matplotlib code that plots the C-alpha trace (Angstrom):
import matplotlib.pyplot as plt

x = [0.0, 1.3, 0.8, 1.8, 1.2, 0.0, -0.8, -3.8, -2.9, -5.7, -6.1, -8.3, -10.9, -8.4, -7.8, -4.6, -3.1, -1.5, 0.6, 2.0, 3.4, 3.6, 7.1, 6.3, 3.8, 0.3, -1.8, -5.2, -8.0, -10.1, -8.4, -9.6, -8.2, -8.7, -8.3, -7.8, -8.4, -7.7, -9.3, -11.5, -13.3, -14.2, -12.1, -13.4, -11.8, -12.8, -11.2, -8.6, -6.5, -4.6, -2.1]
y = [0.0, 3.5, 6.3, 9.8, 13.2, 15.8, 19.4, 20.9, 24.6, 27.1, 29.1, 32.1, 30.9, 28.7, 25.0, 23.4, 20.1, 17.7, 15.0, 12.0, 8.6, 5.2, 4.9, 1.4, -0.4, -1.2, -4.2, -3.9, -4.1, -2.1, 0.4, 2.8, 6.3, 7.4, 11.1, 11.8, 15.6, 17.8, 20.8, 20.3, 23.6, 24.3, 21.4, 20.2, 17.3, 17.3, 14.1, 11.5, 10.3, 7.0, 6.1]
z = [0.0, -0.9, 1.6, 1.0, 2.6, 0.1, 0.8, -0.9, -0.8, -1.2, -4.4, -5.3, -7.7, -9.7, -10.2, -9.0, -10.2, -7.7, -9.2, -7.4, -8.2, -6.5, -7.9, -9.2, -11.4, -10.2, -11.4, -13.0, -10.6, -8.2, -5.9, -3.3, -2.7, 0.9, 1.9, 5.6, 5.8, 8.8, 7.1, 4.0, 3.8, 0.1, -1.2, -4.6, -6.5, -10.1, -11.2, -10.5, -13.4, -13.2, -15.9]

ax = plt.figure().add_subplot(projection="3d")
ax.plot(x, y, z, "-o")
ax.set_aspect("equal")
plt.show()
């Protein structure tokens, strides 16, 4: 399982991209992304892209 701390910094009416990598290949299948958020006020995630 890959765990990583990522900062979602606030913006003023703009979108921000956050890019991360597992550092290795992942197999086909079903995966779950879990966000543990301390402060999630006005956080909007438009999409998650996996390549």
